[in-house]
N, C-alpha and C positions, 0 to 999 in steps of 0.2 A: 403462523407458519410452524410446521413441525420441526423437531430437531434435525431430522434427516434432510429436510428442505434447506434449513439454515446451513448445514454442513456442505451441502451441494453448492449453494451459492457462494459460501465463504471460501471453499477450496478453489472454486473457479477464479475468484478474485486473487487469491494468493498465487495461483498458477500464472495469471496474467502479469503479476508483478515480477515473478521469476523470468518469464519470457521477455518482458520489457527490458530487464537488466541485461539479459544476454544480447538483445538487439542493440541496446545503447553501447555496450562494450565492443560490439562488432563494428558499429557504424560511426562511433565518435572516439575522441581521445579521452573521454571521461572514464575513470576507473572506478566502477561501482561494484564492490564486492557484495554479493548477496549470499547469506547463509541461512538455511532453513533448518529449524529444529522443531519437529511436530507442527503445531499451529502457530509458529512464530517465525518471522523473517526479519533478519537484521541486515540493513543496507549500510555499508561503510564506504565513505567517500575518501578521496585521496588526502584530504585534510584531516582525516581520522574522525570527522563528525559522523554521527549515525542517525538513522531513522529506524525505529523498531515498530513492526506491525504484528499484532497478535490477535488471535481469536479469543473472544470472551463467550464461551459456549453457554454458560448459565443465563446470560443476558441476551444471547443471540446478536452479538455486536462484533464489529472489528474495531480494535483500538489502534491508534497510531500515535507514537511519541516522536516529536521532531524538536529541533531547536526552537521553533515557533510555539511549541506547547503540546498539550495532549488533546487528542480528538477521538470522539466515539461516533461510530457509524452504524446505522441500522439499515437493513434491506427493506425498501418500500414496494417491492413487487417488480421494479424495473432496474433500480440501481441502489448503491450504498450511499446514504446521505447522512451528513453530520446531524447529530441529535440536537445541536444548539441552533445552527443557522441554515440547515438543509443544503449546505454545499455538498458537491459530489466528491466521493472518495478519490477517484483517479485524478481529478483536476487539483485537489488539495495535495496529493502526493507529488504530482508534477511540479506544483508551485514550490513546495518545501524542499524537494530534491534539487530543484534548480537553484534555490537560494543557498543551499548548503554546499552544492558542488561548484557554484560559480559559473555554470553553463546551463543553457536551456535543455532540459530533459523532459521527455514526454512519456507518460504512462496512460494506458487506456484499457478498458475491459476487453475480454475476449468476445468475439462476435458470436 
């Protein structure tokens, strides 16, 4: 994958996270603050815990740090998958965000 292709897929994933936070805040009482700085998004929950998602351009990966640990995702042509267990990025984000917020929160890729 070229660097340009990586950036296209990675930016689409970050945009999906931002839009999901907006939807979650509109549709639920979960208060998820999302702040983006360049290729990094920080999600802060009401209990002040955070999830940090950032682009690792040299490795063509997306990294996520949550209370559950640190995770690295690579694009496989269809979706972002964990480099260790091949789990999908948005399902992992949904699981970790739900754990940290105490509510069921759903994140999904853009169509």
